[in-house]
MARVOLUM-563415 format. One record per residue (C-alpha): residue number from 0; residue in one letter; x, y, z. Coordinates in steps of 0.5 Angstrom, whole numbers, plus 500, padded with zeros to 3 digits. Layout:
// residues N
<rec resi="NUM" resn="A" px="X" py="Y" pz="Z"/>
...
END
This chain:
// residues 233
<rec resi="0" resn="M" px="587" py="079" pz="334"/>
<rec resi="1" resn="Q" px="582" py="075" pz="331"/>
<rec resi="2" resn="G" px="577" py="071" pz="335"/>
<rec resi="3" resn="R" px="580" py="074" pz="342"/>
<rec resi="4" resn="K" px="575" py="077" pz="347"/>
<rec resi="5" resn="I" px="577" py="084" pz="350"/>
<rec resi="6" resn="L" px="574" py="087" pz="356"/>
<rec resi="7" resn="V" px="574" py="095" pz="356"/>
<rec resi="8" resn="I" px="572" py="098" pz="362"/>
<rec resi="9" resn="D" px="572" py="106" pz="362"/>
<rec resi="10" resn="D" px="566" py="111" pz="364"/>
<rec resi="11" resn="D" px="568" py="115" pz="358"/>
<rec resi="12" resn="P" px="563" py="113" pz="352"/>
<rec resi="13" resn="S" px="568" py="116" pz="347"/>
<rec resi="14" resn="T" px="574" py="112" pz="349"/>
<rec resi="15" resn="T" px="570" py="105" pz="350"/>
<rec resi="16" resn="Q" px="567" py="107" pz="343"/>
<rec resi="17" resn="L" px="574" py="108" pz="340"/>
<rec resi="18" resn="L" px="577" py="102" pz="343"/>
<rec resi="19" resn="K" px="570" py="098" pz="341"/>
<rec resi="20" resn="S" px="571" py="100" pz="334"/>
<rec resi="21" resn="A" px="578" py="099" pz="333"/>
<rec resi="22" resn="F" px="578" py="092" pz="336"/>
<rec resi="23" resn="A" px="572" py="090" pz="332"/>
<rec resi="24" resn="K" px="576" py="092" pz="326"/>
<rec resi="25" resn="A" px="582" py="088" pz="328"/>
<rec resi="26" resn="G" px="577" py="081" pz="329"/>
<rec resi="27" resn="G" px="576" py="082" pz="336"/>
<rec resi="28" resn="A" px="570" py="081" pz="340"/>
<rec resi="29" resn="V" px="569" py="087" pz="345"/>
<rec resi="30" resn="I" px="565" py="087" pz="351"/>
<rec resi="31" resn="T" px="564" py="094" pz="355"/>
<rec resi="32" resn="A" px="563" py="096" pz="362"/>
<rec resi="33" resn="N" px="562" py="103" pz="365"/>
<rec resi="34" resn="N" px="565" py="102" pz="372"/>
<rec resi="35" resn="G" px="569" py="097" pz="376"/>
<rec resi="36" resn="Q" px="563" py="093" pz="379"/>
<rec resi="37" resn="E" px="560" py="092" pz="372"/>
<rec resi="38" resn="G" px="567" py="091" pz="369"/>
<rec resi="39" resn="L" px="568" py="085" pz="374"/>
<rec resi="40" resn="Q" px="561" py="082" pz="372"/>
<rec resi="41" resn="Q" px="563" py="082" pz="365"/>
<rec resi="42" resn="F" px="569" py="079" pz="367"/>
<rec resi="43" resn="Y" px="566" py="073" pz="371"/>
<rec resi="44" resn="T" px="561" py="072" pz="365"/>
<rec resi="45" resn="H" px="565" py="073" pz="359"/>
<rec resi="46" resn="R" px="572" py="071" pz="361"/>
<rec resi="47" resn="P" px="576" py="075" pz="356"/>
<rec resi="48" resn="D" px="583" py="074" pz="353"/>
<rec resi="49" resn="L" px="585" py="082" pz="355"/>
<rec resi="50" resn="I" px="582" py="087" pz="359"/>
<rec resi="51" resn="I" px="583" py="095" pz="358"/>
<rec resi="52" resn="L" px="582" py="098" pz="364"/>
<rec resi="53" resn="D" px="581" py="106" pz="366"/>
<rec resi="54" resn="V" px="584" py="108" pz="372"/>
<rec resi="55" resn="K" px="579" py="114" pz="374"/>
<rec resi="56" resn="M" px="572" py="112" pz="375"/>
<rec resi="57" resn="P" px="567" py="113" pz="380"/>
<rec resi="58" resn="D" px="566" py="108" pz="386"/>
<rec resi="59" resn="M" px="571" py="103" pz="384"/>
<rec resi="60" resn="D" px="577" py="105" pz="381"/>
<rec resi="61" resn="G" px="581" py="102" pz="376"/>
<rec resi="62" resn="W" px="587" py="100" pz="381"/>
<rec resi="63" resn="E" px="582" py="096" pz="386"/>
<rec resi="64" resn="T" px="578" py="093" pz="380"/>
<rec resi="65" resn="C" px="585" py="091" pz="377"/>
<rec resi="66" resn="R" px="587" py="088" pz="384"/>
<rec resi="67" resn="I" px="581" py="084" pz="385"/>
<rec resi="68" resn="I" px="582" py="081" pz="378"/>
<rec resi="69" resn="R" px="589" py="079" pz="379"/>
<rec resi="70" resn="K" px="587" py="075" pz="385"/>
<rec resi="71" resn="L" px="583" py="071" pz="380"/>
<rec resi="72" resn="S" px="586" py="071" pz="374"/>
<rec resi="73" resn="N" px="593" py="072" pz="370"/>
<rec resi="74" resn="V" px="589" py="075" pz="364"/>
<rec resi="75" resn="P" px="593" py="081" pz="361"/>
<rec resi="76" resn="I" px="591" py="088" pz="363"/>
<rec resi="77" resn="I" px="593" py="094" pz="360"/>
<rec resi="78" resn="M" px="591" py="101" pz="364"/>
<rec resi="79" resn="L" px="589" py="107" pz="361"/>
<rec resi="80" resn="T" px="593" py="113" pz="365"/>
<rec resi="81" resn="I" px="593" py="121" pz="365"/>
<rec resi="82" resn="R" px="599" py="123" pz="361"/>
<rec resi="83" resn="D" px="606" py="123" pz="364"/>
<rec resi="84" resn="N" px="603" py="121" pz="371"/>
<rec resi="85" resn="D" px="608" py="117" pz="374"/>
<rec resi="86" resn="E" px="605" py="116" pz="380"/>
<rec resi="87" resn="E" px="599" py="113" pz="377"/>
<rec resi="88" resn="I" px="603" py="108" pz="372"/>
<rec resi="89" resn="I" px="607" py="105" pz="378"/>
<rec resi="90" resn="R" px="601" py="104" pz="382"/>
<rec resi="91" resn="G" px="597" py="101" pz="376"/>
<rec resi="92" resn="L" px="603" py="096" pz="376"/>
<rec resi="93" resn="D" px="603" py="095" pz="383"/>
<rec resi="94" resn="S" px="596" py="093" pz="382"/>
<rec resi="95" resn="G" px="598" py="088" pz="377"/>
<rec resi="96" resn="A" px="597" py="091" pz="371"/>
<rec resi="97" resn="D" px="601" py="088" pz="365"/>
<rec resi="98" resn="D" px="602" py="095" pz="361"/>
<rec resi="99" resn="Y" px="600" py="102" pz="361"/>
<rec resi="100" resn="I" px="598" py="107" pz="356"/>
<rec resi="101" resn="T" px="597" py="114" pz="357"/>
<rec resi="102" resn="K" px="591" py="119" pz="354"/>
<rec resi="103" resn="P" px="590" py="121" pz="349"/>
<rec resi="104" resn="F" px="592" py="115" pz="345"/>
<rec resi="105" resn="N" px="592" py="113" pz="338"/>
<rec resi="106" resn="A" px="588" py="107" pz="337"/>
<rec resi="107" resn="K" px="593" py="103" pz="333"/>
<rec resi="108" resn="V" px="598" py="104" pz="338"/>
<rec resi="109" resn="V" px="593" py="101" pz="343"/>
<rec resi="110" resn="L" px="592" py="095" pz="338"/>
<rec resi="111" resn="A" px="600" py="094" pz="338"/>
<rec resi="112" resn="R" px="600" py="094" pz="345"/>
<rec resi="113" resn="A" px="595" py="089" pz="346"/>
<rec resi="114" resn="R" px="598" py="084" pz="341"/>
<rec resi="115" resn="A" px="605" py="085" pz="345"/>
<rec resi="116" resn="V" px="602" py="083" pz="352"/>
<rec resi="117" resn="L" px="598" py="077" pz="349"/>
<rec resi="118" resn="R" px="604" py="074" pz="347"/>
<rec resi="119" resn="R" px="606" py="069" pz="352"/>
<rec resi="120" resn="P" px="613" py="071" pz="355"/>
<rec resi="121" resn="G" px="616" py="064" pz="353"/>
<rec resi="122" resn="Q" px="615" py="065" pz="346"/>
<rec resi="123" resn="N" px="622" py="069" pz="345"/>
<rec resi="124" resn="N" px="626" py="064" pz="342"/>
<rec resi="125" resn="L" px="631" py="064" pz="347"/>
<rec resi="126" resn="D" px="638" py="061" pz="346"/>
<rec resi="127" resn="Q" px="640" py="055" pz="350"/>
<rec resi="128" resn="T" px="645" py="059" pz="354"/>
<rec resi="129" resn="G" px="644" py="065" pz="358"/>
<rec resi="130" resn="T" px="637" py="062" pz="361"/>
<rec resi="131" resn="R" px="639" py="061" pz="368"/>
<rec resi="132" resn="Y" px="642" py="066" pz="374"/>
<rec resi="133" resn="S" px="643" py="064" pz="381"/>
<rec resi="134" resn="D" px="648" py="068" pz="386"/>
<rec resi="135" resn="G" px="645" py="066" pz="393"/>
<rec resi="136" resn="Y" px="640" py="072" pz="393"/>
<rec resi="137" resn="L" px="637" py="072" pz="386"/>
<rec resi="138" resn="M" px="635" py="066" pz="382"/>
<rec resi="139" resn="I" px="632" py="067" pz="375"/>
<rec resi="140" resn="D" px="630" py="061" pz="371"/>
<rec resi="141" resn="L" px="627" py="063" pz="364"/>
<rec resi="142" resn="E" px="626" py="056" pz="362"/>
<rec resi="143" resn="K" px="621" py="055" pz="368"/>
<rec resi="144" resn="T" px="619" py="062" pz="368"/>
<rec resi="145" resn="L" px="621" py="062" pz="375"/>
<rec resi="146" resn="V" px="624" py="068" pz="379"/>
<rec resi="147" resn="L" px="626" py="067" pz="387"/>
<rec resi="148" resn="V" px="629" py="072" pz="392"/>
<rec resi="149" resn="K" px="632" py="069" pz="398"/>
<rec resi="150" resn="G" px="628" py="063" pz="396"/>
<rec resi="151" resn="E" px="621" py="066" pz="395"/>
<rec resi="152" resn="P" px="618" py="066" pz="389"/>
<rec resi="153" resn="V" px="617" py="073" pz="386"/>
<rec resi="154" resn="K" px="611" py="075" pz="381"/>
<rec resi="155" resn="L" px="612" py="079" pz="375"/>
<rec resi="156" resn="T" px="608" py="082" pz="370"/>
<rec resi="157" resn="A" px="609" py="079" pz="363"/>
<rec resi="158" resn="Q" px="612" py="086" pz="361"/>
<rec resi="159" resn="E" px="617" py="086" pz="367"/>
<rec resi="160" resn="Y" px="619" py="078" pz="365"/>
<rec resi="161" resn="K" px="620" py="080" pz="358"/>
<rec resi="162" resn="L" px="625" py="086" pz="360"/>
<rec resi="163" resn="L" px="628" py="081" pz="365"/>
<rec resi="164" resn="A" px="629" py="076" pz="360"/>
<rec resi="165" resn="Y" px="633" py="081" pz="355"/>
<rec resi="166" resn="F" px="637" py="083" pz="361"/>
<rec resi="167" resn="L" px="639" py="076" pz="363"/>
<rec resi="168" resn="Q" px="641" py="074" pz="356"/>
<rec resi="169" resn="N" px="646" py="080" pz="356"/>
<rec resi="170" resn="P" px="649" py="080" pz="362"/>
<rec resi="171" resn="N" px="654" py="086" pz="364"/>
<rec resi="172" resn="K" px="653" py="089" pz="358"/>
<rec resi="173" resn="M" px="651" py="096" pz="357"/>
<rec resi="174" resn="L" px="644" py="096" pz="353"/>
<rec resi="175" resn="T" px="641" py="103" pz="350"/>
<rec resi="176" resn="T" px="634" py="105" pz="351"/>
<rec resi="177" resn="Q" px="633" py="103" pz="344"/>
<rec resi="178" resn="Q" px="636" py="097" pz="344"/>
<rec resi="179" resn="I" px="631" py="095" pz="350"/>
<rec resi="180" resn="L" px="625" py="097" pz="347"/>
<rec resi="181" resn="K" px="626" py="094" pz="341"/>
<rec resi="182" resn="N" px="629" py="087" pz="343"/>
<rec resi="183" resn="A" px="625" py="086" pz="350"/>
<rec resi="184" resn="W" px="618" py="089" pz="347"/>
<rec resi="185" resn="G" px="618" py="090" pz="340"/>
<rec resi="186" resn="W" px="617" py="095" pz="335"/>
<rec resi="187" resn="E" px="611" py="097" pz="338"/>
<rec resi="188" resn="Y" px="615" py="101" pz="344"/>
<rec resi="189" resn="E" px="620" py="104" pz="340"/>
<rec resi="190" resn="D" px="617" py="111" pz="341"/>
<rec resi="191" resn="Q" px="616" py="110" pz="349"/>
<rec resi="192" resn="P" px="623" py="111" pz="352"/>
<rec resi="193" resn="G" px="620" py="113" pz="359"/>
<rec resi="194" resn="H" px="617" py="105" pz="359"/>
<rec resi="195" resn="V" px="624" py="103" pz="360"/>
<rec resi="196" resn="R" px="625" py="107" pz="366"/>
<rec resi="197" resn="I" px="619" py="105" pz="369"/>
<rec resi="198" resn="Y" px="620" py="098" pz="368"/>
<rec resi="199" resn="V" px="627" py="098" pz="371"/>
<rec resi="200" resn="W" px="625" py="102" pz="377"/>
<rec resi="201" resn="H" px="619" py="096" pz="378"/>
<rec resi="202" resn="L" px="624" py="091" pz="377"/>
<rec resi="203" resn="R" px="629" py="094" pz="382"/>
<rec resi="204" resn="R" px="623" py="095" pz="387"/>
<rec resi="205" resn="K" px="621" py="087" pz="386"/>
<rec resi="206" resn="L" px="628" py="084" pz="386"/>
<rec resi="207" resn="E" px="634" py="089" pz="389"/>
<rec resi="208" resn="E" px="635" py="088" pz="396"/>
<rec resi="209" resn="D" px="635" py="096" pz="396"/>
<rec resi="210" resn="P" px="632" py="099" pz="390"/>
<rec resi="211" resn="R" px="635" py="106" pz="392"/>
<rec resi="212" resn="K" px="642" py="103" pz="391"/>
<rec resi="213" resn="P" px="641" py="098" pz="386"/>
<rec resi="214" resn="K" px="647" py="092" pz="385"/>
<rec resi="215" resn="Y" px="643" py="089" pz="379"/>
<rec resi="216" resn="F" px="640" py="094" pz="375"/>
<rec resi="217" resn="L" px="645" py="099" pz="374"/>
<rec resi="218" resn="T" px="643" py="106" pz="370"/>
<rec resi="219" resn="E" px="649" py="108" pz="365"/>
<rec resi="220" resn="Y" px="647" py="115" pz="365"/>
<rec resi="221" resn="G" px="645" py="118" pz="358"/>
<rec resi="222" resn="L" px="646" py="111" pz="355"/>
<rec resi="223" resn="G" px="642" py="106" pz="358"/>
<rec resi="224" resn="Y" px="642" py="100" pz="363"/>
<rec resi="225" resn="R" px="646" py="094" pz="365"/>
<rec resi="226" resn="F" px="645" py="088" pz="368"/>
<rec resi="227" resn="Q" px="650" py="087" pz="373"/>
<rec resi="228" resn="T" px="652" py="079" pz="375"/>
<rec resi="229" resn="Q" px="654" py="078" pz="382"/>
<rec resi="230" resn="S" px="659" py="073" pz="385"/>
<rec resi="231" resn="E" px="655" py="068" pz="390"/>
<rec resi="232" resn="G" px="655" py="070" pz="397"/>
END
């Protein structure tokens, strides 16, 4: 975290102070903003390496702020949401966020997640095999960081891409939730089983022809998930 610029956008002074203190102790340079408009101004001025963005703010909320920033930059964005509110989480991911953290949170968890999203998706030490997939509908090339559906590029967040890469390296194999958490994202996520469900559902929405009847990202009920390859059509 040394030397990284972190922008915290939250209208709760206690939250901004907690995060400012935590990131500063880790060597980060912290900029704060109390609302979306101020957050955008700070973003334009400082060009941070990471943004921590609260969902619930007056005037311009976190979702709108995230959408505007995402049109301009691929800077990692972590959204702060209300505990167990799947609707907020999914809306945040749809807006372009890379990850989410539920309130209340432990500052150490935020730091760990921040380090995780700051890692580039390509730094996974991928094997030479299992880096490309194509069946006529879906094409994935991990080396080129390219995903196409019906020939059209699909934009994935860093966390979605890491999950997809892990699935692609383990085709047609049942993967437990804990395996996915540990190997796709790292130990920082091992106590977040709901994380897998949210991101698998998000991959289905972006990559499946019918997300309600998935053929690639299959649920192994009570066990985990499987990436099922398809014959070329």
